[in-house]
Every structure is written in C-alpha cells, then in structure tokens.
LUMBALUM-364812 format. One record per residue (C-alpha): residue in three letters; chain; x, y, z. Coordinates in pm, 1 decimal, padded with zeros to 6 digits. Layout:
+-------+------+----------+----------+----------+
: tivex : bavo :       c1 :       c2 :       c3 :
+-------+------+----------+----------+----------+
:   ALA :    A :        X :        Y :        Z :
...
+-------+------+----------+----------+----------+
***
This chain:
+-------+------+----------+----------+----------+
: tivex : bavo :       c1 :       c2 :       c3 :
+-------+------+----------+----------+----------+
:   UNK :    A : -02546.2 :  00923.9 : -01449.8 :
:   UNK :    A : -02493.2 :  00601.5 : -01252.8 :
:   UNK :    A : -02144.5 :  00643.1 : -01536.5 :
:   UNK :    A : -02072.5 :  00994.5 : -01380.7 :
:   UNK :    A : -02125.9 :  00853.6 : -00984.0 :
:   UNK :    A : -01945.2 :  00491.2 : -01073.1 :
:   UNK :    A : -01593.3 :  00695.3 : -01286.1 :
:   UNK :    A : -01622.8 :  00974.8 : -00957.1 :
:   UNK :    A : -01559.5 :  00762.5 : -00745.7 :
:   UNK :    A : -01217.5 :  00537.9 : -00917.9 :
:   UNK :    A : -01109.5 :  00881.1 : -00972.2 :
:   UNK :    A : -01142.1 :  00995.9 : -00674.8 :
:   UNK :    A : -00987.3 :  00647.0 : -00504.0 :
:   UNK :    A : -00732.9 :  00666.2 : -00752.1 :
:   UNK :    A : -00654.2 :  01049.7 : -00621.0 :
:   UNK :    A : -00643.8 :  00902.2 : -00258.8 :
:   UNK :    A : -00510.3 :  00579.7 : -00307.5 :
:   UNK :    A : -00176.6 :  00808.7 : -00463.1 :
:   UNK :    A : -00220.8 :  01059.1 : -00190.6 :
:   UNK :    A : -00166.9 :  00825.2 :  00111.7 :
:   UNK :    A :  00126.0 :  00665.0 : -00125.8 :
:   UNK :    A :  00319.8 :  00957.2 : -00098.0 :
:   UNK :    A :  00185.4 :  01068.2 :  00270.6 :
:   UNK :    A :  00345.0 :  00721.3 :  00320.7 :
:   UNK :    A :  00665.7 :  00786.5 :  00128.4 :
:   UNK :    A :  00722.6 :  01093.5 :  00292.7 :
:   UNK :    A :  00704.8 :  00897.1 :  00638.0 :
:   UNK :    A :  00932.1 :  00658.3 :  00580.5 :
:   UNK :    A :  01187.6 :  00935.2 :  00563.1 :
:   UNK :    A :  01031.8 :  01131.1 :  00897.7 :
:   UNK :    A :  00848.4 :  01003.3 :  01217.9 :
:   UNK :    A :  00603.8 :  00730.9 :  01110.8 :
:   UNK :    A :  00481.3 :  00446.2 :  01064.9 :
:   UNK :    A :  00551.8 :  00485.4 :  00650.8 :
:   UNK :    A :  00474.7 :  00084.4 :  00566.7 :
:   UNK :    A :  00129.7 :  00059.5 :  00742.7 :
:   UNK :    A :  00072.3 :  00335.2 :  00504.3 :
:   UNK :    A :  00212.3 :  00247.6 :  00244.2 :
:   UNK :    A : -00042.8 : -00119.7 :  00246.5 :
:   UNK :    A : -00256.9 :  00154.4 :  00289.1 :
:   UNK :    A : -00232.9 :  00353.4 :  00047.3 :
:   UNK :    A : -00105.6 :  00058.6 : -00204.7 :
:   UNK :    A : -00445.4 : -00148.8 : -00132.2 :
:   UNK :    A : -00694.3 :  00184.1 : -00244.1 :
:   UNK :    A : -00452.5 :  00141.2 : -00519.7 :
:   UNK :    A : -00465.8 : -00175.3 : -00610.3 :
:   UNK :    A : -00897.2 : -00222.9 : -00641.7 :
:   UNK :    A : -00776.7 : -00030.7 : -00993.1 :
:   UNK :    A : -00432.1 : -00133.9 : -01091.6 :
:   UNK :    A : -00295.5 : -00488.1 : -01134.6 :
:   UNK :    A :  00099.1 : -00340.4 : -01069.6 :
:   UNK :    A : -00008.7 : -00201.7 : -00697.9 :
:   UNK :    A : -00123.9 : -00524.0 : -00564.6 :
:   UNK :    A :  00180.8 : -00724.4 : -00619.4 :
:   UNK :    A :  00423.3 : -00438.9 : -00453.4 :
:   UNK :    A :  00167.3 : -00390.2 : -00245.9 :
:   UNK :    A :  00203.2 : -00792.8 : -00211.5 :
:   UNK :    A :  00617.7 : -00793.2 : -00208.9 :
:   UNK :    A :  00560.5 : -00507.7 :  00037.0 :
:   UNK :    A :  00395.8 : -00752.0 :  00289.9 :
:   UNK :    A :  00562.9 : -01058.0 :  00216.1 :
:   UNK :    A :  00884.1 : -00821.3 :  00288.4 :
:   UNK :    A :  00767.5 : -00663.3 :  00602.6 :
:   UNK :    A :  00684.2 : -01005.6 :  00751.1 :
:   UNK :    A :  00989.1 : -01209.0 :  00684.2 :
:   UNK :    A :  01145.0 : -00872.1 :  00868.8 :
:   UNK :    A :  00874.1 : -00975.5 :  01120.9 :
:   UNK :    A :  00971.8 : -01352.6 :  01144.6 :
:   UNK :    A :  01366.1 : -01240.3 :  01174.3 :
:   UNK :    A :  01282.4 : -01059.2 :  01482.0 :
:   UNK :    A :  01094.1 : -01270.0 :  01648.1 :
:   UNK :    A :  01350.3 : -01607.7 :  01591.4 :
:   UNK :    A :  01083.9 : -01739.3 :  01341.2 :
:   UNK :    A :  01311.1 : -01668.5 :  01058.5 :
:   UNK :    A :  01298.2 : -01903.8 :  00755.7 :
:   UNK :    A :  01569.5 : -01868.1 :  00499.1 :
:   UNK :    A :  01418.1 : -01992.1 :  00152.4 :
+-------+------+----------+----------+----------+
***
C-alpha cells in the first residue's frame, strides 16, 4: 500500500507543478505575478525532474540580473 501512496503523491505533485507552471505562463501575458508563479511551479517540478531545476536556476539568475540592474547594482559578466 505504501507504494501506491508514494506514487500517488508523486503524480499529484507533478500534476500540481504543471498546473502552476501553466498558470504562471498565462500570467506572463495577463496582469499578475508571472515570474514568481513560474518559479513556484518549477520548484515543485524540480523534485522529480532535472530539467525543471536547471530552468528554475536560469530563470532565477536572469531575474536577479534584472533586479540588480534596476537597483543600480549591475555588474556585467
């Protein structure tokens, strides 16, 4: 029975991660916090998928570059 629970949780986590990711993509074009929602979705998916971890890190790094540039702390490199 624990095998069923373990895989059930994994499937639920993957479905929730993709649902939040789709909502985040939609919010990129609609008014709302698109990038933070994308990061949440990718964080959930990163538990099971390596590609999600890589994409989350890249998205986070790019967002931090933009924030630092706006704040005036930008260092090219």
